[in-house]
MIDOSE-1310 file (N, C-alpha, C; in nm, 2 decimals, decimal comma, always signed):
residues 195
mdka	+0,10/-0,12/+0,01/+0,00/+0,00/-0,01/+0,09/+0,13/+0,00; +0,07/+0,21/-0,10/+0,14/+0,34/-0,11/+0,09/+0,43/-0,01; +0,16/+0,56/+0,01/+0,13/+0,66/+0,11/-0,01/+0,71/+0,09; -0,05/+0,74/-0,05/-0,18/+0,78/-0,08/-0,30/+0,69/-0,04
qekq	-0,26/+0,58/-0,05/-0,36/+0,46/-0,01/-0,38/+0,44/+0,13; -0,28/+0,46/+0,20/-0,26/+0,47/+0,35/-0,35/+0,58/+0,41; -0,32/+0,70/+0,34/-0,40/+0,81/+0,40/-0,55/+0,80/+0,36; -0,58/+0,76/+0,25/-0,72/+0,72/+0,22/-0,78/+0,63/+0,31
alrk	-0,71/+0,52/+0,34/-0,76/+0,43/+0,46/-0,78/+0,49/+0,59; -0,67/+0,56/+0,64/-0,68/+0,65/+0,76/-0,81/+0,73/+0,76; -0,82/+0,81/+0,64/-0,95/+0,91/+0,63/-1,07/+0,82/+0,66; -1,08/+0,71/+0,59/-1,21/+0,63/+0,60/-1,22/+0,58/+0,75
alie	-1,10/+0,54/+0,79/-1,14/+0,48/+0,95/-1,17/+0,59/+1,05; -1,10/+0,70/+1,03/-1,13/+0,83/+1,13/-1,29/+0,87/+1,09; -1,34/+0,90/+0,97/-1,47/+0,92/+0,94/-1,56/+0,84/+1,02; -1,53/+0,70/+1,01/-1,63/+0,61/+1,04/-1,63/+0,62/+1,21
qrln	-1,51/+0,64/+1,27/-1,51/+0,64/+1,43/-1,58/+0,78/+1,45; -1,55/+0,90/+1,38/-1,63/+1,00/+1,43/-1,78/+0,99/+1,42; -1,83/+0,91/+1,32/-1,97/+0,90/+1,30/-2,03/+0,82/+1,40; -1,93/+0,74/+1,46/-1,98/+0,62/+1,55/-1,96/+0,68/+1,70
lpdr	-1,91/+0,79/+1,72/-1,88/+0,83/+1,84/-2,00/+0,82/+1,93; -2,01/+0,74/+2,04/-2,12/+0,74/+2,12/-2,20/+0,86/+2,19; -2,09/+0,94/+2,23/-2,12/+1,08/+2,30/-2,08/+1,20/+2,19; -2,09/+1,17/+2,08/-2,05/+1,30/+1,97/-2,15/+1,42/+2,00
lhka	-2,26/+1,40/+2,04/-2,33/+1,54/+2,06/-2,28/+1,62/+2,19; -2,26/+1,53/+2,30/-2,18/+1,58/+2,42/-2,05/+1,64/+2,38; -1,97/+1,58/+2,30/-1,85/+1,63/+2,26/-1,87/+1,76/+2,18; -1,96/+1,77/+2,09/-2,00/+1,89/+2,01/-2,04/+1,99/+2,09
dllq	-2,12/+1,96/+2,21/-2,16/+2,08/+2,28/-2,03/+2,13/+2,36; -1,94/+2,04/+2,40/-1,82/+2,10/+2,47/-1,72/+2,17/+2,39; -1,72/+2,13/+2,25/-1,63/+2,21/+2,18/-1,71/+2,34/+2,13; -1,84/+2,35/+2,13/-1,90/+2,49/+2,11/-1,84/+2,58/+2,22
rvmr	-1,85/+2,53/+2,34/-1,81/+2,61/+2,44/-1,66/+2,67/+2,42; -1,58/+2,57/+2,40/-1,44/+2,58/+2,37/-1,42/+2,70/+2,27; -1,49/+2,68/+2,16/-1,48/+2,77/+2,05/-1,53/+2,92/+2,09; -1,63/+2,91/+2,16/-1,70/+3,05/+2,21/-1,61/+3,12/+2,31
iwlv	-1,53/+3,05/+2,38/-1,44/+3,11/+2,49/-1,33/+3,16/+2,40; -1,26/+3,06/+2,31/-1,16/+3,11/+2,23/-1,17/+3,23/+2,16; -1,30/+3,26/+2,10/-1,33/+3,38/+2,03/-1,33/+3,51/+2,11; -1,35/+3,49/+2,26/-1,35/+3,63/+2,33/-1,24/+3,71/+2,32
grpd	-1,26/+3,83/+2,29/-1,14/+3,91/+2,27/-1,07/+3,91/+2,14; -1,12/+3,84/+2,04/-1,05/+3,82/+1,91/-1,08/+3,95/+1,83; -1,00/+4,00/+1,76/-1,04/+4,14/+1,69/-1,09/+4,09/+1,56; -1,13/+3,98/+1,52/-1,17/+3,94/+1,38/-1,33/+3,98/+1,36
tvig	-1,36/+4,04/+1,24/-1,47/+4,08/+1,23/-1,55/+3,99/+1,11; -1,46/+3,92/+1,03/-1,50/+3,85/+0,91/-1,44/+3,69/+0,93; -1,50/+3,60/+0,95/-1,46/+3,47/+0,99/-1,54/+3,38/+0,88; -1,44/+3,30/+0,83/-1,46/+3,18/+0,73/-1,48/+3,06/+0,81
vywp	-1,58/+2,97/+0,78/-1,59/+2,84/+0,83/-1,64/+2,74/+0,73; -1,68/+2,63/+0,75/-1,75/+2,53/+0,67/-1,88/+2,48/+0,71; -1,95/+2,42/+0,61/-2,07/+2,36/+0,63/-2,05/+2,20/+0,69; -2,10/+2,16/+0,79/-2,04/+2,01/+0,84/-2,08/+1,92/+0,75
ikge	-2,00/+1,82/+0,74/-2,06/+1,70/+0,65/-1,98/+1,58/+0,72; -2,04/+1,47/+0,71/-1,97/+1,34/+0,75/-1,93/+1,35/+0,90; -2,05/+1,40/+0,98/-2,01/+1,39/+1,13/-1,91/+1,49/+1,18; -1,89/+1,58/+1,10/-1,79/+1,69/+1,14/-1,85/+1,78/+1,26
fdpl	-1,79/+1,83/+1,34/-1,82/+1,94/+1,42/-1,91/+2,05/+1,35; -2,00/+2,10/+1,41/-2,08/+2,21/+1,34/-2,05/+2,34/+1,43; -1,97/+2,42/+1,34/-1,93/+2,57/+1,43/-2,03/+2,68/+1,41; -2,13/+2,63/+1,32/-2,22/+2,75/+1,29/-2,29/+2,81/+1,40
palh	-2,36/+2,71/+1,50/-2,41/+2,78/+1,62/-2,32/+2,87/+1,70; -2,20/+2,83/+1,72/-2,12/+2,91/+1,78/-2,07/+3,06/+1,73; -2,09/+3,04/+1,59/-2,05/+3,16/+1,52/-2,17/+3,26/+1,51; -2,30/+3,20/+1,50/-2,40/+3,28/+1,51/-2,42/+3,35/+1,65
rwke	-2,39/+3,28/+1,74/-2,39/+3,33/+1,88/-2,29/+3,45/+1,88; -2,16/+3,43/+1,83/-2,06/+3,54/+1,82/-2,11/+3,65/+1,74; -2,17/+3,63/+1,64/-2,25/+3,76/+1,57/-2,33/+3,82/+1,65; -2,43/+3,75/+1,72/-2,53/+3,83/+1,80/-2,44/+3,89/+1,91
dgel	-2,34/+3,82/+1,99/-2,28/+3,89/+2,08/-2,23/+4,03/+2,04; -2,20/+4,05/+1,91/-2,16/+4,16/+1,85/-2,26/+4,28/+1,87; -2,38/+4,24/+1,89/-2,48/+4,35/+1,92/-2,46/+4,42/+2,04; -2,40/+4,34/+2,15/-2,37/+4,41/+2,27/-2,26/+4,50/+2,27
tgea	-2,16/+4,49/+2,17/-2,06/+4,58/+2,14/-2,08/+4,68/+2,04; -2,18/+4,67/+1,98/-2,21/+4,76/+1,86/-2,12/+4,70/+1,73; -2,09/+4,59/+1,73/-2,00/+4,55/+1,61/-2,07/+4,44/+1,52; -2,22/+4,42/+1,55/-2,29/+4,33/+1,49/-2,30/+4,35/+1,33
rrrr	-2,31/+4,45/+1,30/-2,31/+4,48/+1,14/-2,18/+4,46/+1,09; -2,07/+4,48/+1,14/-1,93/+4,45/+1,10/-1,89/+4,29/+1,10; -1,97/+4,22/+1,18/-1,93/+4,09/+1,21/-1,99/+4,01/+1,09; -1,92/+3,93/+1,01/-1,95/+3,87/+0,90/-1,91/+3,71/+0,90
iglp	-2,00/+3,61/+0,86/-1,96/+3,47/+0,85/-1,96/+3,43/+0,71; -1,86/+3,37/+0,66/-1,86/+3,32/+0,54/-1,84/+3,17/+0,50; -1,90/+3,13/+0,42/-1,90/+2,97/+0,38/-1,83/+2,95/+0,25; -1,75/+2,84/+0,24/-1,67/+2,83/+0,12/-1,75/+2,79/+0,00
vvdk	-1,70/+2,83/-0,12/-1,75/+2,82/-0,24/-1,65/+2,77/-0,34; -1,64/+2,65/-0,39/-1,53/+2,60/-0,48/-1,53/+2,66/-0,60; -1,40/+2,71/-0,64/-1,35/+2,77/-0,75/-1,31/+2,65/-0,84; -1,37/+2,61/-0,94/-1,35/+2,47/-1,02/-1,22/+2,49/-1,10
vhkt	-1,21/+2,61/-1,13/-1,08/+2,66/-1,24/-0,95/+2,64/-1,17; -0,95/+2,70/-1,04/-0,83/+2,70/-0,98/-0,82/+2,60/-0,85; -0,94/+2,53/-0,83/-0,93/+2,43/-0,72/-0,91/+2,50/-0,59; -0,96/+2,61/-0,57/-0,94/+2,68/-0,43/-1,09/+2,72/-0,39
ltfh	-1,09/+2,79/-0,28/-1,22/+2,83/-0,21/-1,23/+2,99/-0,23; -1,34/+3,02/-0,24/-1,38/+3,16/-0,21/-1,47/+3,16/-0,09; -1,49/+3,28/-0,03/-1,59/+3,27/+0,10/-1,70/+3,36/+0,08; -1,84/+3,31/+0,08/-1,93/+3,40/+0,06/-2,03/+3,40/+0,18
awyp	-2,07/+3,54/+0,18/-2,16/+3,57/+0,31/-2,26/+3,47/+0,34; -2,27/+3,43/+0,46/-2,37/+3,34/+0,50/-2,45/+3,40/+0,64; -2,55/+3,37/+0,66/-2,65/+3,42/+0,76/-2,75/+3,31/+0,78; -2,81/+3,29/+0,91/-2,92/+3,19/+0,92/-3,04/+3,24/+0,83
gcpm	-3,08/+3,12/+0,75/-3,18/+3,14/+0,66/-3,15/+3,22/+0,53; -3,03/+3,23/+0,50/-3,01/+3,28/+0,36/-3,01/+3,19/+0,25; -3,03/+3,22/+0,14/-3,07/+3,11/+0,03/-2,94/+3,02/+0,01; -2,96/+2,88/+0,00/-2,85/+2,82/-0,02/-2,90/+2,72/-0,15
eeda	-2,78/+2,66/-0,20/-2,76/+2,56/-0,31/-2,66/+2,46/-0,29; -2,65/+2,35/-0,35/-2,55/+2,25/-0,34/-2,45/+2,29/-0,44; -2,32/+2,27/-0,39/-2,21/+2,29/-0,49/-2,19/+2,14/-0,56; -2,08/+2,14/-0,64/-2,05/+2,02/-0,73/-2,03/+1,90/-0,64
ygip	-2,01/+1,92/-0,51/-1,99/+1,79/-0,42/-2,10/+1,78/-0,33; -2,22/+1,84/-0,38/-2,33/+1,82/-0,29/-2,35/+1,89/-0,14; -2,25/+1,98/-0,12/-2,24/+2,06/+0,01/-2,32/+2,19/-0,03; -2,40/+2,21/+0,07/-2,47/+2,35/+0,06/-2,36/+2,47/+0,08
kpkd	-2,39/+2,55/+0,00/-2,33/+2,69/-0,02/-2,43/+2,81/-0,02; -2,39/+2,91/+0,02/-2,47/+3,05/-0,01/-2,50/+3,05/-0,14; -2,62/+3,10/-0,18/-2,66/+3,12/-0,31/-2,65/+3,29/-0,35; -2,57/+3,33/-0,43/-2,58/+3,47/-0,47/-2,55/+3,57/-0,37
tevi	-2,45/+3,54/-0,27/-2,43/+3,64/-0,16/-2,29/+3,70/-0,21; -2,25/+3,78/-0,14/-2,14/+3,87/-0,17/-2,03/+3,78/-0,15; -1,90/+3,78/-0,20/-1,76/+3,74/-0,15/-1,71/+3,83/-0,06; -1,67/+3,75/+0,04/-1,60/+3,84/+0,18/-1,45/+3,76/+0,19
vptl	-1,35/+3,83/+0,27/-1,24/+3,79/+0,29/-1,21/+3,77/+0,43; -1,20/+3,64/+0,48/-1,19/+3,62/+0,63/-1,05/+3,67/+0,67; -1,05/+3,71/+0,80/-0,91/+3,74/+0,85/-0,90/+3,62/+0,95; -0,99/+3,54/+0,99/-1,00/+3,41/+1,08/-1,08/+3,30/+0,99
lfvp	-1,00/+3,18/+0,98/-1,07/+3,06/+0,90/-1,07/+2,97/+1,00; -1,20/+2,90/+1,01/-1,19/+2,78/+1,09/-1,22/+2,65/+0,98; -1,12/+2,56/+1,00/-1,09/+2,44/+0,90/-1,15/+2,32/+0,98; -1,20/+2,23/+0,90/-1,23/+2,12/+0,96/-1,13/+2,01/+0,96
cvgy	-1,11/+1,92/+1,06/-1,01/+1,82/+1,08/-1,07/+1,69/+1,07; -1,04/+1,60/+0,96/-1,07/+1,46/+0,98/-0,97/+1,41/+1,09; -0,84/+1,45/+1,07/-0,74/+1,42/+1,17/-0,65/+1,52/+1,20; -0,55/+1,53/+1,28/-0,47/+1,63/+1,32/-0,34/+1,58/+1,38
gpgg	-0,23/+1,63/+1,37/-0,11/+1,59/+1,47/-0,03/+1,72/+1,50; +0,11/+1,66/+1,55/+0,17/+1,78/+1,61/+0,21/+1,87/+1,50; +0,26/+1,99/+1,56/+0,29/+2,11/+1,45/+0,19/+2,18/+1,39; +0,06/+2,13/+1,42/-0,05/+2,21/+1,37/-0,09/+2,15/+1,23
yrlg	-0,05/+2,02/+1,20/-0,10/+1,99/+1,07/-0,23/+1,89/+1,06; -0,30/+1,91/+0,96/-0,45/+1,86/+0,95/-0,44/+1,75/+0,83; -0,53/+1,64/+0,87/-0,56/+1,57/+0,77/-0,71/+1,59/+0,72; -0,72/+1,63/+0,59/-0,85/+1,66/+0,54/-0,89/+1,55/+0,46
yggg	-0,98/+1,56/+0,35/-1,04/+1,49/+0,26/-0,96/+1,43/+0,15; -0,84/+1,53/+0,14/-0,76/+1,48/+0,01/-0,78/+1,57/-0,10; -0,86/+1,66/-0,12/-0,87/+1,74/-0,23/-0,77/+1,85/-0,23; -0,70/+1,88/-0,13/-0,60/+2,00/-0,13/-0,67/+2,14/-0,13
fydr	-0,80/+2,15/-0,11/-0,86/+2,29/-0,15/-0,80/+2,40/-0,04; -0,80/+2,34/+0,09/-0,77/+2,43/+0,18/-0,61/+2,48/+0,17; -0,54/+2,38/+0,15/-0,39/+2,42/+0,14/-0,37/+2,50/+0,02; -0,43/+2,47/-0,11/-0,42/+2,57/-0,21/-0,48/+2,72/-0,18
tlat	-0,58/+2,72/-0,11/-0,64/+2,85/-0,08/-0,57/+2,93/+0,02; -0,51/+2,85/+0,12/-0,42/+2,92/+0,22/-0,30/+2,97/+0,15; -0,24/+2,89/+0,03/-0,12/+2,93/-0,03/-0,15/+3,06/-0,10; -0,26/+3,10/-0,14/-0,29/+3,22/-0,23/-0,36/+3,33/-0,15
lqpr	-0,42/+3,32/-0,03/-0,47/+3,42/+0,03/-0,38/+3,52/+0,09; -0,42/+3,67/+0,06/-0,34/+3,76/+0,10/-0,44/+3,87/+0,15; -0,41/+3,91/+0,27/-0,33/+3,85/+0,38/-0,38/+3,71/+0,44; -0,28/+3,63/+0,46/-0,33/+3,50/+0,50/-0,41/+3,52/+0,64
pvtv	-0,50/+3,45/+0,64/-0,60/+3,45/+0,77/-0,53/+3,38/+0,88; -0,58/+3,39/+1,00/-0,54/+3,30/+1,12/-0,63/+3,19/+1,09; -0,56/+3,05/+1,10/-0,64/+2,95/+1,06/-0,64/+2,86/+1,19; -0,76/+2,80/+1,21/-0,78/+2,72/+1,34/-0,88/+2,59/+1,29
glgf	-0,80/+2,47/+1,33/-0,87/+2,36/+1,30/-0,95/+2,31/+1,41; -1,08/+2,26/+1,38/-1,18/+2,21/+1,46/-1,20/+2,07/+1,43; -1,17/+1,98/+1,55/-1,20/+1,85/+1,54/-1,22/+1,79/+1,68; -1,25/+1,65/+1,68/-1,27/+1,59/+1,81/-1,14/+1,52/+1,85
aqgf	-1,11/+1,49/+1,98/-1,01/+1,44/+2,03/-0,96/+1,30/+1,98; -1,09/+1,23/+1,93/-1,06/+1,09/+1,85/-0,96/+1,11/+1,73; -0,97/+1,23/+1,68/-0,88/+1,25/+1,54/-0,75/+1,30/+1,56; -0,69/+1,28/+1,68/-0,55/+1,32/+1,70/-0,47/+1,21/+1,66
lpdf	-0,37/+1,23/+1,58/-0,28/+1,13/+1,52/-0,15/+1,15/+1,58; -0,09/+1,10/+1,68/+0,06/+1,15/+1,75/+0,15/+1,12/+1,62; +0,14/+1,03/+1,54/+0,26/+1,00/+1,45/+0,21/+1,06/+1,31; +0,14/+1,15/+1,30/+0,11/+1,21/+1,18/+0,23/+1,28/+1,11
esea	+0,27/+1,25/+0,98/+0,37/+1,32/+0,92/+0,31/+1,39/+0,81; +0,35/+1,52/+0,81/+0,29/+1,62/+0,71/+0,38/+1,60/+0,57; +0,33/+1,65/+0,46/+0,39/+1,66/+0,33/+0,42/+1,79/+0,29; +0,51/+1,79/+0,19/+0,56/+1,93/+0,16/+0,44/+2,05/+0,13
hdep	+0,33/+2,00/+0,07/+0,23/+2,10/+0,04/+0,14/+2,13/+0,15; +0,17/+2,06/+0,27/+0,07/+2,09/+0,37/+0,09/+2,22/+0,43; -0,02/+2,30/+0,47/+0,00/+2,43/+0,54/-0,05/+2,40/+0,70; +0,05/+2,43/+0,77/+0,02/+2,41/+0,93/-0,08/+2,52/+0,95
ldai	-0,17/+2,46/+1,05/-0,27/+2,55/+1,11/-0,21/+2,65/+1,23; -0,27/+2,77/+1,26/-0,21/+2,85/+1,36/-0,25/+2,81/+1,50; -0,38/+2,73/+1,48/-0,44/+2,66/+1,63/-0,51/+2,56/+1,58; -0,55/+2,48/+1,69/-0,62/+2,36/+1,67/-0,71/+2,36/+1,81
lnen	-0,85/+2,32/+1,80/-0,94/+2,33/+1,91/-1,00/+2,19/+1,92; -1,02/+2,12/+2,01/-1,10/+2,00/+2,04/-1,21/+2,03/+2,15; -1,28/+1,93/+2,18/-1,35/+1,95/+2,30/-1,28/+1,97/+2,42; -1,17/+1,93/+2,45/-1,09/+1,95/+2,57/-1,02/+2,08/+2,58
gvvw	-1,02/+2,16/+2,48/-0,96/+2,28/+2,46/-0,89/+2,31/+2,34; -0,77/+2,41/+2,38/-0,67/+2,44/+2,27/-0,56/+2,33/+2,26; -0,55/+2,24/+2,16/-0,45/+2,14/+2,16/-0,32/+2,18/+2,08; -0,34/+2,30/+2,01/-0,22/+2,37/+1,95/-0,25/+2,50/+1,91
pig	-0,15/+2,59/+1,96/-0,02/+2,55/+2,00/-0,01/+2,50/+2,12; +0,08/+2,41/+2,17/+0,11/+2,36/+2,29/+0,16/+2,49/+2,37; +0,09/+2,50/+2,49/+0,14/+2,62/+2,56/+0,08/+2,61/+2,71
């Protein structure tokens, strides 16, 4: 089995484990709290995030709350949330404004995306992790969309991986094209950077 096949088998096993976590809802609730606390005091007003698939942690409730909390500080209008839209030509992502109830449509992969909303440029980007390891490296689905996007975004946003503790891979080896994340959060708190 070559390295690509090994990674694909690992992805499949981790997704299966995640889908079958007996206490996934409880872990998701804990990660919602971790995320909300982590956001306190952050200067960001435009945050990119993902639509959860395959048992991924759903970050949208915490971000909706973050946007609502902006009403207390008078920043609600400036606070924006963006979901990814695939650029098929460059195989990168752009982020389009999302809000609860906004019109949605499926992308080429069957994932919901905002329909006809404006492009926004996040200063903070929450990234889903199938798995993750030391040094802030993540295992995604293998399409390379986030790595290519991060390599081209200027200025580069702060990147934060979100995943469950079950996805930690202590022996994970990154590849040359992998872009390390600035932080990784799971239901137990901040797991990268180690501090």
